[in-house]
C-alpha positions as CSV (number, residue, x, y, z in Angstrom):
1,R,0.0,0.0,0.0
2,Y,1.3,3.4,-1.0
3,D,0.8,6.7,0.9
4,L,-0.7,9.0,-1.6
5,T,-1.2,11.9,0.8
6,G,1.3,14.3,-0.9
7,C,0.5,13.2,-4.5
8,M,-0.9,15.6,-7.0
9,M,-2.5,14.6,-10.3
10,L,-3.0,16.9,-13.2
11,V,-6.6,16.8,-14.3
12,R,-7.7,18.3,-17.7
13,I,-11.4,19.3,-17.7
14,V,-13.3,20.5,-20.7
15,R,-16.5,22.0,-19.4
16,E,-19.3,24.5,-20.2
17,L,-19.3,27.7,-18.2
18,T,-22.4,28.7,-16.3
19,P,-24.0,32.1,-17.2
20,E,-22.7,33.5,-13.9
21,E,-19.1,32.4,-14.7
22,V,-19.3,34.0,-18.2
23,L,-20.6,37.3,-16.7
24,Q,-17.8,37.2,-14.0
25,R,-15.2,36.8,-16.7
26,I,-16.6,39.7,-18.7
27,K,-16.6,41.9,-15.6
28,R,-13.0,40.9,-14.8
29,Y,-11.9,42.0,-18.3
30,E,-13.8,45.3,-17.8
31,R,-12.0,45.9,-14.4
32,E,-8.6,44.8,-15.7
33,L,-8.7,46.9,-18.9
34,G,-10.7,49.8,-17.4
35,M,-13.3,49.9,-20.2
36,S,-16.3,48.2,-21.8
37,F,-15.9,45.6,-24.4
38,E,-17.3,47.9,-27.0
39,E,-14.6,50.5,-26.2
40,F,-11.9,47.9,-26.3
41,E,-13.2,46.5,-29.6
42,E,-13.2,49.9,-31.2
43,L,-9.5,50.4,-30.2
44,F,-8.6,46.9,-31.3
45,L,-10.2,47.3,-34.7
46,R,-8.5,50.6,-35.3
47,G,-5.1,49.0,-34.4
48,K,-4.7,51.0,-31.2
49,V,-4.2,48.0,-29.0
50,E,-0.8,46.4,-28.6
51,G,-0.5,43.0,-30.3
52,G,-0.1,41.1,-27.0
53,K,-3.7,41.8,-26.1
54,A,-5.1,40.1,-29.2
55,A,-5.8,36.9,-27.2
56,A,-7.7,38.9,-24.6
57,Y,-9.8,40.5,-27.3
58,F,-10.8,37.2,-28.9
59,E,-11.6,35.5,-25.5
60,W,-13.5,38.6,-24.4
61,A,-15.4,38.7,-27.7
62,G,-16.3,35.1,-27.3
63,L,-17.6,35.6,-23.8
64,V,-19.7,38.6,-24.8
65,H,-21.1,36.9,-27.8
66,A,-22.0,33.8,-25.8
67,Y,-23.6,35.8,-23.0
68,R,-25.7,37.9,-25.5
69,G,-26.9,34.6,-27.1
70,Y,-27.9,33.4,-23.6
71,V,-29.8,36.6,-22.8
72,E,-31.6,36.5,-26.2
73,G,-32.2,32.8,-26.5
74,G,-31.8,31.3,-23.0
75,E,-29.0,28.9,-24.1
76,L,-25.4,29.4,-23.3
77,D,-22.6,27.6,-25.2
78,Y,-19.2,28.5,-24.0
79,M,-16.6,25.7,-23.4
80,V,-13.3,26.1,-21.6
81,E,-10.4,23.7,-21.1
82,E,-8.9,23.9,-17.6
83,L,-5.9,22.2,-16.0
84,H,-6.1,21.5,-12.3
85,D,-3.7,20.0,-9.8
86,F,-5.9,17.6,-7.8
87,N,-4.5,16.4,-4.5
88,A,-5.4,12.9,-3.1
89,Q,-8.4,14.3,-1.2
90,Q,-9.8,15.9,-4.3
91,M,-9.2,12.8,-6.4
92,S,-11.0,10.8,-3.7
93,L,-14.2,12.9,-4.5
94,L,-14.3,11.4,-8.0
95,T,-15.8,8.1,-6.9
96,P,-17.1,5.5,-9.4
97,K,-20.6,6.4,-8.5
98,R,-20.0,10.1,-9.1
99,I,-18.4,9.4,-12.5
100,E,-21.4,7.2,-13.3
101,L,-23.7,10.2,-12.5
102,L,-21.7,12.4,-14.9
103,Y,-22.0,9.8,-17.6
104,A,-25.7,9.4,-16.9
105,L,-26.3,13.1,-17.1
106,A,-24.5,13.3,-20.4
107,S,-26.3,10.4,-22.0
108,L,-29.8,10.1,-20.5
109,R,-32.8,12.4,-20.6
110,I,-33.4,13.4,-16.9
111,E,-36.5,15.0,-15.6
112,S,-35.5,15.4,-11.9
113,I,-33.1,14.1,-9.3
114,S,-35.5,11.4,-8.3
115,D,-35.8,10.4,-12.0
116,L,-32.0,10.1,-12.2
117,A,-31.9,8.0,-9.0
118,K,-34.7,5.7,-10.3
119,K,-32.9,5.2,-13.7
120,L,-29.6,4.4,-11.8
121,K,-31.4,2.3,-9.2
122,R,-29.9,4.4,-6.4
123,N,-31.2,6.1,-3.3
124,V,-32.4,9.6,-4.0
125,K,-30.6,11.1,-0.9
126,N,-27.3,9.5,-1.9
127,V,-27.7,10.8,-5.5
128,Y,-28.4,14.3,-4.3
129,Q,-25.4,14.2,-2.0
130,D,-23.1,13.1,-4.8
131,L,-24.6,15.8,-7.1
132,Q,-23.8,18.4,-4.5
133,V,-20.1,17.3,-4.4
134,L,-20.0,17.4,-8.2
135,K,-21.6,20.9,-8.2
136,K,-18.9,22.2,-5.8
137,L,-16.3,20.8,-8.2
138,G,-18.0,22.8,-11.0
139,F,-19.0,19.7,-12.9
140,V,-22.8,20.0,-12.7
141,R,-25.5,22.7,-12.2
142,F,-29.1,22.5,-11.2
143,T,-31.9,24.0,-13.3
144,R,-35.4,24.5,-12.0
145,R,-38.2,23.3,-14.2
146,G,-41.6,24.2,-13.1
147,K,-42.4,24.7,-9.4
148,R,-41.0,21.5,-8.0
149,N,-38.5,19.8,-10.3
150,I,-34.8,20.5,-10.0
151,V,-32.9,19.0,-12.9
152,P,-29.2,18.3,-12.7
153,E,-27.2,19.0,-15.8
154,T,-23.6,18.1,-16.6
155,L,-21.2,20.9,-17.4
156,V,-18.4,18.5,-18.2
157,E,-17.7,17.3,-21.6
158,E,-14.4,15.6,-20.9
159,I,-12.1,14.7,-17.9
160,T,-8.6,13.5,-18.6
161,F,-6.2,12.4,-15.8
162,L,-2.6,13.2,-16.6
163,I,0.0,11.3,-14.6
164,R,3.3,13.0,-14.3
């Protein structure tokens, strides 16, 4: 048996941002650059922005475009690739049952948390607790449908564990 207490594993996650996260990133650009996107875009298009800020312009433009689409149509489509160092404790949160939940959310049509539990033949309380852990990791979100139904949705498209 090995002691993995001090071990770190690099985890690559491709996931969808929530509307709140997109808005936070837009506001961060506004704070950091001291202007609105429209002002920055005008300067960029006139060639008044240093070349090193081109990447910021394109990311900011993508965020603004995605958020406007969300406001107009109710759907947000903005994916990011993130690299995280997970310690042994964080890795232990990704149990086989939680991975199974992510897979089920990606592949099944789910109407509620109880519907998910029924389809997986698991206890509703345990499924809810596992979903809460996945939410804290940024892997799922909850959407309210109607007055009573809370529907879990996966934000994760891909998880890759990189051993180094």
